[in-house]
C-alpha positions, 0 to 999 in steps of 0.5 A, spaced: 473 479 524 471 486 525 475 489 518 469 492 515 471 499 517 477 499 514 478 502 507 483 501 502 486 503 495 489 499 492 494 500 485 498 502 481 503 507 478 503 508 472 504 503 467 505 497 470 499 493 466 502 485 471 494 485 475 494 478 477 496 479 484 491 486 485 486 483 483 486 477 488 489 481 495 483 485 494 478 480 492 481 476 499 480 483 503 474 485 500 472 478 502 476 480 509 471 485 511 475 490 508 471 496 504 476 495 496 477 502 493 481 500 486 484 505 483 486 501 477 494 504 474 495 512 477 500 517 479 503 518 486 500 524 486 493 521 484 493 515 488 494 520 494 487 525 492 484 519 491 486 515 498 485 523 501 476 524 498 476 517 499 478 516 507 482 510 506 487 507 511 490 504 507 494 505 501 496 498 497 502 499 492 501 492 487 509 493 484 512 489 479 516 494 474 521 492 479 519 501 479 519 501 486 524 505 488 522 511 483 514 510 485 511 510 491 516 515 494 513 520 491 507 517 495 510 518 501 512 524 500 505 527 497 501 524 503 507 528 508 505 534 504 497 533 503 498 532 511 496 525 509 501 521 512 496 517 517 495 515 510 499 507 511 503 505 505 504 497 503 506 495 497 506 488 494 510 485 488 517 484 486 521 487 490 528 484 493 529 484 501 534 491 500 529 495 496 524 493 501 529 494 506 529 502 503 521 503 503 519 502 509 526 506 511 523 511 507 516 510 511 513 504 508 509 501 512 509 493 510 512 488 503 509 483 501 513 478 497 511 473 494 510 467 497 507 472 502 499 468 504 493 472 503 491 471 510 497 474 513 497 481 508 490 479 511 490 479 518 497 484 516 492 489 515 487 486 520 491 489 527 491 495 529 499 499 526 500 505 528 504 510 526 512 509 526 514 514 531 519 516 526 517 515 518 525 514 517 527 508 521 530 501 520 
């Protein structure tokens, strides 16, 4: 599939303990040839520091706690502050459509909600994605 050079950090922000979905997605990406760095529960700054240190292409945030509008923007801000906003952020989990639109407006590449197949996630991330012309577009 040509994804052997793509790297992704899978993490949860804070104390969200719902890991099953993140593990399933991580395994699917690994099986598709991604190098997966499993970060565990981390602070936004630790997620960005780990992403930079591990030279990942993507940060995958799993969010089932409903705090995504509070926890994801600091990750995006920290990436910008560290001139690392070429690392693209994707979010998966229980994210209402209006919240997904807001996350994308703030710079999240994609939000994978309930019902998205593993193949669609793998195919999306295996594709060639260029950063948007503006991180604040709708």
